[in-house]
PAVEX-397694 format. One record per residue (C-alpha): x, y, z; residue in one letter; residue number from 1. Coordinates in steps of 0.5 Angstrom, whole numbers. Each point is the difference from the previous one (the first is absolute). Last residue first. Layout:
N
REC     X     Y     Z dolum lumro
REC     X     Y     Z     A   NUM
...
% end
This chain:
461
REC     X     Y     Z dolum lumro
REC   -61   104    -9     S   461
REC     8     0     1     R   460
REC     0    -5     5     T   459
REC    -4    -5    -4     R   458
REC     5     1    -6     E   457
REC     5    -1     5     S   456
REC    -3    -7     2     R   455
REC    -1    -2    -7     Q   454
REC     7     1    -2     M   453
REC     2    -3     6     A   452
REC    -4    -6    -1     A   451
REC     2     0    -8     D   450
REC     7     0     2     N   449
REC    -1    -6     5     M   448
REC    -3    -4    -5     A   447
REC     6     1    -5     A   446
REC     5    -2     6     L   445
REC    -5    -6     1     D   444
REC     0    -2    -7     G   443
REC     8     1    -1     L   442
REC     1    -5     6     E   441
REC    -5    -5    -2     D   440
REC     2    -6     5     G   439
REC     6    -3     1     F   438
REC    -1    -4    -7     F   437
REC    -6     4    -2     S   436
REC     1    -3    -7     D   435
REC     6    -4    -1     P   434
REC     7     2    -2     W   433
REC     2    -4    -6     N   432
REC     6     3    -2     D   431
REC     3     1     7     I   430
REC     7     4     0     N   429
REC     6    -2     3     G   428
REC     5     3    -5     F   427
REC     1    -7    -3     L   426
REC    -7    -1    -1     D   425
REC    -4    -4     5     L   424
REC    -7    -3    -2     Q   423
REC    -5    -2     6     L   422
REC    -2    -7     0     E   421
REC    -8    -1     0     H   420
REC    -3    -4     5     I   419
REC    -8    -2     0     R   418
REC    -4    -3     5     S   417
REC    -6    -4    -1     G   416
REC    -5    -1    -5     E   415
REC    -4     6     3     S   414
REC     7     4     0     G   413
REC     4     3     6     P   412
REC     7     4    -2     E   411
REC     7    -2     0     C   410
REC     6     4    -2     F   409
REC     6    -3     0     Y   408
REC     7     2     0     L   407
REC     6    -4    -2     A   406
REC     7     3     1     A   405
REC     7    -3    -1     E   404
REC    -1     0    -7     E   403
REC    -1     8     0     P   402
REC     7     0     3     K   401
REC     1     4     7     L   400
REC     5     5     1     K   399
REC     0     2    -7     E   398
REC    -3     7     3     E   397
REC    -6     0    -5     A   396
REC    -1    -7     3     I   395
REC     0     3     8     G   394
REC    -4     5    -2     L   393
REC    -5    -5    -2     Q   392
REC     1    -4     7     L   391
REC    -1     8     3     R   390
REC    -7     1    -4     R   389
REC    -2    -7     3     L   388
REC     1     1     7     F   387
REC    -3     7     0     H   386
REC    -6    -3    -3     E   385
REC    -1    -5     6     S   384
REC    -5    -5     0     H   383
REC     5    -6     0     S   382
REC     0    -8     0     E   381
REC     8    -2    -1     I   380
REC     4    -6    -2     I   379
REC     7     2     1     L   378
REC     5    -5    -2     Q   377
REC     7    -1     3     V   376
REC     6    -2    -4     G   375
REC     6     1     5     R   374
REC     5     2    -5     S   373
REC     6    -3     1     K   372
REC     7     2     4     G   371
REC    -3    -3     7     A   370
REC    -6     5     0     E   369
REC    -2     5    -6     R   368
REC    -6     4     0     M   367
REC    -4     1    -7     H   366
REC    -6    -2     2     I   365
REC     0     4     6     A   364
REC     2     6    -3     E   363
REC    -5     1    -5     I   362
REC    -5    -2     6     F   361
REC     3     5     4     L   360
REC    -1     5    -5     D   359
REC    -7    -2    -1     A   358
REC    -1     1     8     L   357
REC     2     7    -1     K   356
REC    -6     2    -3     A   355
REC    -5    -3     5     Q   354
REC     5     4     5     V   353
REC    -2     7    -3     R   352
REC    -7    -2     0     P   351
REC     0    -1     7     H   350
REC     0    -7     3     L   349
REC    -6    -3     4     H   348
REC    -1    -6    -6     I   347
REC     6     1    -6     E   346
REC     1    -8     1     P   345
REC    -6    -2    -3     Q   344
REC     1    -7     0     E   343
REC     7    -2    -1     F   342
REC     1    -7    -2     I   341
REC     8    -1     0     I   340
REC     3    -6    -4     T   339
REC     7    -2     2     A   338
REC     6    -1    -5     G   337
REC     5     2     6     S   336
REC    -3    -2     7     P   335
REC    -5     6     3     V   334
REC     4     5     4     Y   333
REC     1     6    -5     F   332
REC    -7     1    -2     C   331
REC    -3    -3     6     E   330
REC     3     5     4     V   329
REC    -2     7    -4     L   328
REC    -8    -3     0     V   327
REC     1    -2     8     P   326
REC     2     7     1     L   325
REC    -5     4    -4     V   324
REC    -6    -1     5     Q   323
REC     4     2     6     S   322
REC     3     6    -3     V   321
REC    -6     2    -3     G   320
REC    -4     1     7     F   319
REC     4     6     2     G   318
REC     4     0     6     V   317
REC     0    -2     8     D   316
REC    -1    -8    -2     M   315
REC     7     0    -3     L   314
REC     3     2     7     S   313
REC     3     7     0     V   312
REC     7     2    -2     M   311
REC     1     8     1     H   310
REC     2     6    -4     P   309
REC    -6     1    -4     S   308
REC     0     4    -6     G   307
REC    -1    -6    -5     A   306
REC    -2    -7     4     T   305
REC     5    -3     5     R   304
REC    -2    -8     1     V   303
REC     1    -5     5     R   302
REC    -2    -7    -1     V   301
REC     1    -5     7     E   300
REC     2    -7     1     Y   299
REC    -1    -5     6     E   298
REC     3    -6     1     K   297
REC     4     2     6     L   296
REC     7    -1     1     H   295
REC     3     7     0     P   294
REC    -6     5     0     A   293
REC    -6     3    -5     V   292
REC     4    -3    -6     R   291
REC     1     4    -6     H   290
REC    -4     2    -7     V   289
REC     2     7    -3     E   288
REC    -3     5    -5     F   287
REC     2     7    -1     E   286
REC    -3     6    -4     E   285
REC    -7    -3    -1     I   284
REC    -6     0    -5     L   283
REC     3     3    -6     G   282
REC    -1    -6    -4     M   281
REC     8     1    -1     A   280
REC     1    -1     7     K   279
REC    -4    -6     1     L   278
REC     4    -3    -6     W   277
REC     7     2     3     R   276
REC    -2    -3     7     A   275
REC    -2    -7    -4     V   274
REC     6     0    -4     V   273
REC     4     2     7     R   272
REC    -4    -7     3     E   271
REC     3    -4    -5     F   270
REC     7     2     0     P   269
REC     2     4    -7     E   268
REC     5    -3    -5     K   267
REC     4     5    -4     K   266
REC    -2    -1    -8     A   265
REC     4    -5    -4     K   264
REC    -6    -2    -3     P   263
REC    -6     4     1     R   262
REC    -5     1     6     R   261
REC     4    -3     6     N   260
REC    -2    -4     6     L   259
REC     3    -3     6     F   258
REC    -2    -5     5     R   257
REC     2    -1     7     D   256
REC    -6     4     3     R   255
REC    -5    -4    -3     A   254
REC    -3    -3     6     A   253
REC    -1     7     3     L   252
REC    -4     2    -6     L   251
REC    -4    -6     0     A   250
REC    -2     0     7     E   249
REC    -2     8    -1     V   248
REC    -4    -2    -6     A   247
REC    -3    -6     3     S   246
REC    -7     2     2     A   245
REC    -1     3    -8     G   244
REC    -7    -2    -1     R   243
REC     1    -6    -4     T   242
REC     7    -2     3     G   241
REC     7     4     0     V   240
REC     3    -6    -3     H   239
REC     2    -7     1     E   238
REC     3     2     7     P   237
REC     7     0     2     R   236
REC     0    -2     8     E   235
REC     5     3     4     G   234
REC    -4     2     6     S   233
REC    -4     6    -2     W   232
REC    -6     3     4     M   231
REC    -2     7    -2     Y   230
REC    -1     6     4     T   229
REC    -4     6     0     R   228
REC    -5    -3    -5     R   227
REC    -2     3    -7     P   226
REC    -7    -2    -3     Y   225
REC    -1    -6    -4     E   224
REC    -1     0    -8     R   223
REC    -7     0    -3     L   222
REC     2     0    -8     P   221
REC     3    -7     0     G   220
REC     7    -2    -1     L   219
REC     1    -7    -4     Y   218
REC     6    -4    -1     H   217
REC     1    -5    -6     L   216
REC     6    -4     0     G   215
REC    -3    -6     3     S   214
REC    -5    -1    -6     L   213
REC     7     1    -5     M   212
REC     3    -6     4     Q   211
REC    -6    -4     0     E   210
REC     0     0    -8     F   209
REC     7    -2     0     A   208
REC    -1    -6     5     L   207
REC    -6    -2    -4     T   206
REC     4     0    -7     L   205
REC     6    -4     4     D   204
REC    -5    -5     3     A   203
REC    -2    -2    -7     V   202
REC     7    -2    -2     F   201
REC    -1    -6     3     D   200
REC    -4    -3    -5     A   199
REC     5    -4    -4     N   198
REC    -2    -8     3     Q   197
REC    -8     2     0     F   196
REC    -5    -3     5     Y   195
REC     4     2     6     A   194
REC     2     7    -2     R   193
REC    -8     2    -2     V   192
REC    -2    -4     6     E   191
REC     3     6     5     D   190
REC    -6     4    -3     P   189
REC     2     6    -4     F   188
REC    -1     7     3     G   187
REC    -4     6    -2     Y   186
REC    -7     1     2     F   185
REC     1    -4     7     R   184
REC     3    -6    -2     I   183
REC    -2    -3    -7     P   182
REC    -5    -5     0     A   181
REC     1    -8     0     P   180
REC     4    -3    -6     L   179
REC    -3    -5    -4     P   178
REC     3    -7     0     W   177
REC     4    -4    -4     A   176
REC     6    -1     5     R   175
REC     2    -8    -2     G   174
REC     6     2    -3     R   173
REC     2     8     1     Q   172
REC    -3     4    -5     R   171
REC     5     4    -4     V   170
REC    -1     8    -1     L   169
REC     2     2    -7     P   168
REC     5     6     2     P   167
REC    -3     7    -3     G   166
REC    -7     2    -1     D   165
REC    -2    -5     5     C   164
REC    -7    -2     2     A   163
REC    -3    -2     6     I   162
REC    -7    -4     1     E   161
REC    -4     1     6     Y   160
REC    -6    -4     4     R   159
REC    -5     4     5     G   158
REC    -5     0    -5     P   157
REC     0    -5    -5     F   156
REC    -4     2    -6     N   155
REC     4     6    -2     P   154
REC     7    -3     3     Q   153
REC     3     6     4     E   152
REC     6     3    -4     I   151
REC     7     1     3     M   150
REC     5     4    -4     Q   149
REC     7     0    -2     V   148
REC     4     5    -4     A   147
REC     7     0    -2     L   146
REC     6     4    -2     G   145
REC     6    -1    -5     G   144
REC    -1     6    -4     E   143
REC    -6    -2    -5     A   142
REC    -3    -2     6     A   141
REC     0     7     3     V   140
REC     2     0     8     G   139
REC    -3    -4     5     L   138
REC    -8    -1    -1     Q   137
REC    -4    -2     6     Y   136
REC    -8    -2    -1     R   135
REC    -6    -2     4     M   134
REC    -6    -2    -2     N   133
REC    -7    -2     3     E   132
REC     2     2     7     V   131
REC    -6    -1     5     V   130
REC    -4     4     4     L   129
REC    -5    -1     5     S   128
REC    -4     6     2     P   127
REC    -4     0    -5     L   126
REC    -3    -5    -5     K   125
REC     2    -2    -7     G   124
REC     2    -7     3     D   123
REC     6     3     3     R   122
REC     0     7    -2     P   121
REC     5     2    -5     A   120
REC     8     2     1     I   119
REC     3     1    -7     K   118
REC     8     1     2     A   117
REC     6     3    -4     A   116
REC     7     1     2     F   115
REC     6     3    -4     S   114
REC     7     0     0     M   113
REC     6     4    -2     R   112
REC     8    -1     0     E   111
REC    -1    -7    -3     G   110
REC     3    -7    -1     R   109
REC    -1    -7    -2     Y   108
REC     5    -5     1     E   107
REC     0    -7    -4     T   106
REC     4    -6     4     E   105
REC    -5    -4    -4     A   104
REC    -3    -4     6     L   103
REC     2     5     6     T   102
REC    -4     6    -4     D   101
REC     3     6     3     K   100
REC    -2     6     3     V    99
REC     4     7    -1     R    98
REC    -2     7     3     L    97
REC     3     6    -3     E    96
REC     1     5     6     A    95
REC    -4     5     3     N    94
REC    -6    -3    -3     L    93
REC    -5     4    -4     S    92
REC    -7     0     1     W    91
REC    -7    -2    -4     E    90
REC    -6    -1     3     I    89
REC    -7    -3    -3     E    88
REC    -6     1     4     F    87
REC    -7    -4    -1     E    86
REC    -6     0     5     I    85
REC    -5    -4    -4     R    84
REC    -8     2     1     A    83
REC    -5    -5     2     T    82
REC    -2     4     6     G    81
REC     0     7    -2     Q    80
REC     1     4     5     H    79
REC     1     6    -5     A    78
REC     7    -2    -1     F    77
REC     2    -6     5     V    76
REC     4     1     6     L    75
REC    -6     2     5     D    74
REC    -3    -7    -1     Q    73
REC     6    -3     2     V    72
REC    -1     4     7     T    71
REC     3     7     3     G    70
REC     6     3    -4     L    69
REC     4     0     6     D    68
REC     7     3    -1     V    67
REC     7    -2     3     I    66
REC    -3    -5     5     S    65
REC    -1     0     7     Q    64
REC    -8     2     0     D    63
REC    -2    -4    -6     G    62
REC     2    -2    -7     G    61
REC    -3    -1    -6     P    60
REC     5    -7    -1     H    59
REC     0    -3    -7     L    58
REC     0    -8    -1     V    57
REC     0    -2     7     R    56
REC     3    -7     0     Q    55
REC     7     1     2     R    54
REC    -3     4     6     D    53
REC     6     3     4     S    52
REC    -1     6    -4     S    51
REC     6     4    -2     Q    50
REC    -1    -2    -7     A    49
REC    -8     3     1     T    48
REC     3     6     3     Q    47
REC     4     2    -6     K    46
REC    -5    -2    -5     L    45
REC    -5     5     4     M    44
REC     6     6     0     L    43
REC     0    -1    -8     L    42
REC    -8     0    -1     L    41
REC     0     6     5     Q    40
REC     5     4    -5     H    39
REC    -5     0    -5     L    38
REC    -6     1     4     S    37
REC     2     6     3     T    36
REC     0     4    -6     K    35
REC    -7    -3    -2     G    34
REC    -4     7    -1     A    33
REC    -3     0     6     S    32
REC     3     7     1     N    31
REC     2     4    -6     A    30
REC     7    -2    -3     G    29
REC     7    -1     0     F    28
REC     4    -6     0     F    27
REC     8     1     0     V    26
REC     5    -4    -2     T    25
REC     7     1     2     I    24
REC     5    -5    -3     P    23
REC    -4    -2    -5     A    22
REC    -7    -4    -1     L    21
REC    -3    -1    -6     R    20
REC    -8    -2     1     I    19
REC    -3    -5    -5     S    18
REC    -7     0    -1     Q    17
REC    -4     2     6     T    16
REC    -5    -4     0     D    15
REC    -7    -1     4     K    14
REC     3     5     5     W    13
REC    -3     2     6     A    12
REC     1    -6     5     K    11
REC     3    -5    -5     F    10
REC    -2    -3    -6     N     9
REC     6     1    -4     Q     8
REC     7     2     2     I     7
REC     6     2    -4     R     6
REC     7     1     2     L     5
REC     7     2    -3     R     4
REC     7     1     2     T     3
REC     0    -1     7     I     2
REC     7     1     3     M     1
% end
């Protein structure tokens, strides 16, 4: 789970300062307030790590990537050609990581890691980028952890030094050469392990970072329209896809999985969990996915709505079912320990269903599988007041602990966007409610009353 994030000189943000991330993290705010940029950085890092180009520092994206952020110039705050993009990510590991200094036989360990990088325009000019500094931290040094960083030599562009707060790195004889640039923005070049006798552990740090990025999954606000039939030949998709196109395939692939909401609670088949939530949201009464005919790869999604005696195709009911289905499936389908980024999951949904999304997400972070917590994290961008109010209710009803939620309000500013954490008490109250958070409701009511009085006076006269 990602526990902390800081971003500097990226898109709308000059400096976010340190942002605490929780099992449920939600960003609210006006349009163009920088909310989307926060998760776009994470997705850009993921697609850079997946890129086949090992020399490319950052991959802003294209038609086939998770996100398309334009050119390198578009990444930099206020399009400042000499600004450095900086970021730091801290995350908790699914299990303690132990690495060893092979010379001293000393072990270093930690259950948390962080990675930080400073990326600058090459020779002070965009679009070429260079990693000036990258740093890994495993655990806490005083508790058996270590830190390793690569730094570009100030007077020798493209040449790097490595420093370690942990095992003293010992050079191989005759290998007193400088190191080349990192791989992409985060990888230690092969020369680190070749030039030093006890640097094999750096591969473990890089792998842990890649595993964290691979656990990021994104579902965007624009989802696919429903279809009459769906093709499935038995493959297991990684997740539902950025537009939810693989939601039905994922549902079919998960038919052999069972989930439960608390220890020792009765286990539910995956498909029944999804059907239960569709019914709880008031969208349908019955839900089923079945093969069109024996020995065919075509499947059909059929539902029965309240008051109707007939099962019909998903295409023949309201749009809300097909829009919320990918959200439901994604919550329970992704691997344990994954982080899901939802961009405006409430789009096209009735206010009642928007509120129920909060209940769904609370259950999702607490869901269990194979005898242990799934530990899924949700990062959400939303404009829904109904969703927020239900989250507050969940805290008041003790279904969600205040520390399990991190809620933020973003707003634009002349010196970059600003972010404020909403302070929640044990009863779900927000102590620092921003002005006009969801518009000026009281002001609108007062204006409506004034207009009604003036109209009444004109009618009497």
